[in-house]
N, C-alpha and C positions, 0 to 999 in steps of 0.2 A: 504494500500500500504506500502511496506517496501523497504528501501534502504540499500543495503549491501556494506560495505567498508572493504578493507583490506589495512592497512598501517603499515609498519614496523612489519609485521607478527602479527598484532593485529586485530582481527575480531570484527566488530561492525555491528549491524543491528538496524536501526532506523525505527520505525513505525509511519506512518502519519495517524491520525484518525480524524473523525469528532467530534466536541465538544459534540454533543448529545450522542455519544457512550462512552464518557469518563467515566461517572458514572457507566455504565454497566461493563466496564473493571475493575474498582476499586472493584466492588462487586464479580467479578469472581475469580476462582482459577487460580493460575499461570500456564502457559504452558511452556513446554520446547521449546527452540528456537535452531534449528540446522542450520548450514550453508547450502547454496545451493550446489549442486554438483560442480559447477564451483569454488566456494570459497574453497570447500574441496580440489579440485585439485590444486589450487594455493597455499594453505597452505602446501600441501604435497611436492611441488616442492623444489628441492635443489637450492641453490644460483647459481650454475653452470647452471642448467636447465633454470632458469629465465634469466640469461645473454644470453644464447644461443637463447632463444625465442625472446629476445629484439633485438639481432643482426639480426635474420631472418626477423623480422618485419621491421627493418630499411633498410635492403637490398631490400625488396619488395617495400618499399616506394621510394627508390632511383631509382629502375628500372621502377616504374610507371610514373615517370615524363617524 
């Protein structure tokens, strides 16, 4: 399982593995890790687009009450 985070335009992916699989990973070749399509989209957004999306989200929440 992997957890993806995007904070201050810095992408991180954390893998959660079982202890028994750890030694196998140490012996394996490294693999390329690429962001998911959602994270790619968020990274590509401009600051204005992020603010607009946040405003739209807040408006939806306001009207949902």
